[in-house]
C-alpha positions as YAML, in Angstrom:
chain: A
units: angstrom
residues:
- id: 1
  name: MET
  ca: [104.98, 149.13, 73.12]
- id: 2
  name: LYS
  ca: [106.83, 146.01, 72.23]
- id: 3
  name: GLN
  ca: [105.11, 142.75, 72.47]
- id: 4
  name: GLY
  ca: [107.28, 141.00, 74.97]
- id: 5
  name: ASN
  ca: [106.45, 144.37, 77.09]
- id: 6
  name: VAL
  ca: [102.82, 144.08, 76.93]
- id: 7
  name: LEU
  ca: [102.95, 140.27, 77.75]
- id: 8
  name: LEU
  ca: [105.14, 141.34, 80.81]
- id: 9
  name: LEU
  ca: [102.85, 143.90, 82.50]
- id: 10
  name: ARG
  ca: [100.05, 141.22, 81.60]
- id: 11
  name: VAL
  ca: [101.87, 138.47, 83.90]
- id: 12
  name: TYR
  ca: [102.36, 141.37, 86.65]
- id: 13
  name: ILE
  ca: [98.88, 142.44, 86.62]
- id: 14
  name: VAL
  ca: [97.89, 138.64, 87.18]
- id: 15
  name: VAL
  ca: [100.29, 138.06, 89.93]
- id: 16
  name: ILE
  ca: [99.44, 141.37, 91.64]
- id: 17
  name: THR
  ca: [95.62, 140.60, 91.87]
- id: 18
  name: LEU
  ca: [96.26, 136.92, 92.84]
- id: 19
  name: ALA
  ca: [98.76, 138.34, 95.66]
- id: 20
  name: LEU
  ca: [95.87, 140.54, 97.01]
- id: 21
  name: SER
  ca: [93.21, 138.13, 96.62]
- id: 22
  name: LEU
  ca: [95.25, 135.24, 99.19]
- id: 23
  name: PRO
  ca: [94.71, 137.52, 102.39]
- id: 24
  name: SER
  ca: [91.32, 137.52, 101.78]
- id: 25
  name: PHE
  ca: [91.19, 133.66, 101.43]
- id: 26
  name: ALA
  ca: [92.72, 133.42, 105.11]
- id: 27
  name: ASP
  ca: [89.86, 135.58, 106.51]
- id: 28
  name: ASN
  ca: [87.17, 133.87, 105.19]
- id: 29
  name: PRO
  ca: [86.33, 129.87, 105.69]
- id: 30
  name: LEU
  ca: [85.58, 127.22, 103.19]
- id: 31
  name: THR
  ca: [81.65, 127.30, 102.58]
- id: 32
  name: ILE
  ca: [80.29, 124.22, 101.08]
- id: 33
  name: LYS
  ca: [77.28, 124.46, 98.91]
- id: 34
  name: GLY
  ca: [74.01, 123.48, 100.07]
- id: 35
  name: THR
  ca: [73.52, 119.99, 98.35]
- id: 36
  name: VAL
  ca: [76.66, 117.86, 98.02]
- id: 37
  name: PRO
  ca: [77.02, 114.46, 98.53]
- id: 38
  name: ALA
  ca: [78.74, 113.16, 101.59]
- id: 39
  name: VAL
  ca: [80.38, 110.39, 99.31]
- id: 40
  name: TYR
  ca: [81.41, 111.24, 96.03]
- id: 41
  name: GLN
  ca: [82.70, 108.34, 93.55]
- id: 42
  name: VAL
  ca: [85.67, 109.56, 91.05]
- id: 43
  name: LYS
  ca: [84.43, 109.02, 87.14]
- id: 44
  name: GLN
  ca: [86.94, 109.21, 84.39]
- id: 45
  name: GLY
  ca: [88.08, 112.05, 83.89]
- id: 46
  name: ASP
  ca: [87.36, 114.29, 86.87]
- id: 47
  name: THR
  ca: [89.82, 116.65, 88.28]
- id: 48
  name: LEU
  ca: [90.38, 118.32, 91.55]
- id: 49
  name: TRP
  ca: [89.09, 121.38, 90.12]
- id: 50
  name: ASP
  ca: [85.87, 119.86, 89.08]
- id: 51
  name: ILE
  ca: [85.38, 117.82, 92.19]
- id: 52
  name: SER
  ca: [86.23, 120.93, 94.22]
- id: 53
  name: SER
  ca: [83.65, 123.21, 92.03]
- id: 54
  name: LEU
  ca: [80.90, 120.69, 93.10]
- id: 55
  name: TYR
  ca: [81.58, 121.18, 96.92]
- id: 56
  name: LEU
  ca: [82.88, 124.73, 97.20]
- id: 57
  name: HIS
  ca: [81.38, 128.23, 95.74]
- id: 58
  name: SER
  ca: [84.92, 129.17, 95.29]
- id: 59
  name: PRO
  ca: [86.76, 126.31, 93.17]
- id: 60
  name: TRP
  ca: [89.73, 128.27, 93.44]
- id: 61
  name: ARG
  ca: [90.39, 127.39, 96.91]
- id: 62
  name: TRP
  ca: [90.70, 123.74, 95.95]
- id: 63
  name: PRO
  ca: [93.91, 123.20, 97.94]
- id: 64
  name: GLU
  ca: [92.59, 123.99, 101.24]
- id: 65
  name: LEU
  ca: [89.82, 121.23, 100.41]
- id: 66
  name: TRP
  ca: [92.37, 118.72, 99.72]
- id: 67
  name: ASN
  ca: [94.98, 119.52, 102.32]
- id: 68
  name: HIS
  ca: [93.96, 116.66, 104.79]
- id: 69
  name: ASN
  ca: [94.79, 114.08, 102.47]
- id: 70
  name: LYS
  ca: [98.57, 113.36, 103.76]
- id: 71
  name: HIS
  ca: [98.55, 109.87, 103.31]
- id: 72
  name: ILE
  ca: [98.35, 110.59, 99.29]
- id: 73
  name: GLY
  ca: [101.89, 111.08, 98.15]
- id: 74
  name: ASP
  ca: [100.47, 113.46, 94.66]
- id: 75
  name: PRO
  ca: [97.02, 114.77, 95.18]
- id: 76
  name: ASP
  ca: [96.53, 114.77, 91.74]
- id: 77
  name: LEU
  ca: [96.60, 110.90, 91.36]
- id: 78
  name: ILE
  ca: [93.17, 110.25, 91.52]
- id: 79
  name: TYR
  ca: [91.64, 107.75, 89.63]
- id: 80
  name: PRO
  ca: [88.33, 106.45, 88.77]
- id: 81
  name: GLY
  ca: [86.66, 104.34, 91.24]
- id: 82
  name: ASP
  ca: [88.17, 106.26, 94.44]
- id: 83
  name: LYS
  ca: [85.80, 107.14, 96.83]
- id: 84
  name: LEU
  ca: [86.20, 110.68, 98.64]
- id: 85
  name: ILE
  ca: [84.25, 111.51, 102.00]
- id: 86
  name: LEU
  ca: [83.38, 114.57, 102.96]
- id: 87
  name: THR
  ca: [84.56, 115.16, 106.54]
- id: 88
  name: TRP
  ca: [84.61, 118.39, 108.82]
- id: 89
  name: VAL
  ca: [88.06, 119.03, 110.61]
- id: 90
  name: ASP
  ca: [88.60, 121.70, 113.01]
- id: 91
  name: GLY
  ca: [85.21, 123.20, 111.43]
- id: 92
  name: GLN
  ca: [86.51, 122.94, 108.20]
- id: 93
  name: PRO
  ca: [85.12, 120.79, 105.30]
- id: 94
  name: ARG
  ca: [88.01, 118.14, 103.96]
- id: 95
  name: LEU
  ca: [87.73, 115.90, 101.19]
- id: 96
  name: VAL
  ca: [89.26, 112.71, 102.22]
- id: 97
  name: ARG
  ca: [90.06, 109.42, 100.05]
- id: 98
  name: LYS
  ca: [88.90, 106.66, 101.55]
- id: 99
  name: ALA
  ca: [91.57, 104.16, 102.51]
- id: 100
  name: THR
  ca: [91.27, 100.79, 100.23]
- id: 101
  name: LYS
  ca: [92.40, 97.60, 101.39]
- id: 102
  name: LYS
  ca: [94.43, 95.61, 98.78]
- id: 103
  name: LEU
  ca: [93.54, 92.32, 99.01]
- id: 104
  name: SER
  ca: [96.35, 89.37, 97.81]
- id: 105
  name: PRO
  ca: [95.83, 85.81, 97.60]
- id: 106
  name: THR
  ca: [97.43, 83.92, 100.37]
- id: 107
  name: MET
  ca: [98.46, 80.11, 100.74]
- id: 108
  name: GLN
  ca: [97.24, 77.89, 103.38]
- id: 109
  name: VAL
  ca: [99.93, 75.65, 104.22]
- id: 110
  name: THR
  ca: [98.59, 72.33, 106.32]
- id: 111
  name: THR
  ca: [100.93, 69.55, 107.42]
- id: 112
  name: LYS
  ca: [100.23, 66.28, 106.25]
- id: 113
  name: ARG
  ca: [99.61, 63.44, 108.60]
- id: 114
  name: PRO
  ca: [99.36, 59.41, 106.98]
- id: 115
  name: SER
  ca: [96.61, 57.85, 106.80]
- id: 116
  name: LEU
  ca: [97.88, 54.52, 108.62]
- id: 117
  name: PRO
  ca: [99.47, 55.02, 111.65]
- id: 118
  name: LEU
  ca: [103.28, 54.33, 111.12]
- id: 119
  name: MET
  ca: [104.88, 51.38, 112.81]
- id: 120
  name: PRO
  ca: [108.02, 51.80, 114.58]
...
């Protein structure tokens, strides 16, 4: 068998295996490991896979754990220092990034009054 055909066969087997395992994910609810933190602070080098494997028995199901973060444009963009909170939505666990409030300096404007009364 040619090398290209062998590679194509391997890809085909992987795709079929994944396709057959997807319905089983839909039937089984997400299960959280016994002792997990309620709040997790992202560290340098953390990935969604790593954090999901901390919480889930099957880290392959990480998209289900993260899908509640609709306010995050790209869920791959997590940063060191972000706080993730474990919540439950419709009986399913979800990791939600705690909203951070950005502070910016503001100016206080006051009107000056003359120190001495003005004479008309």
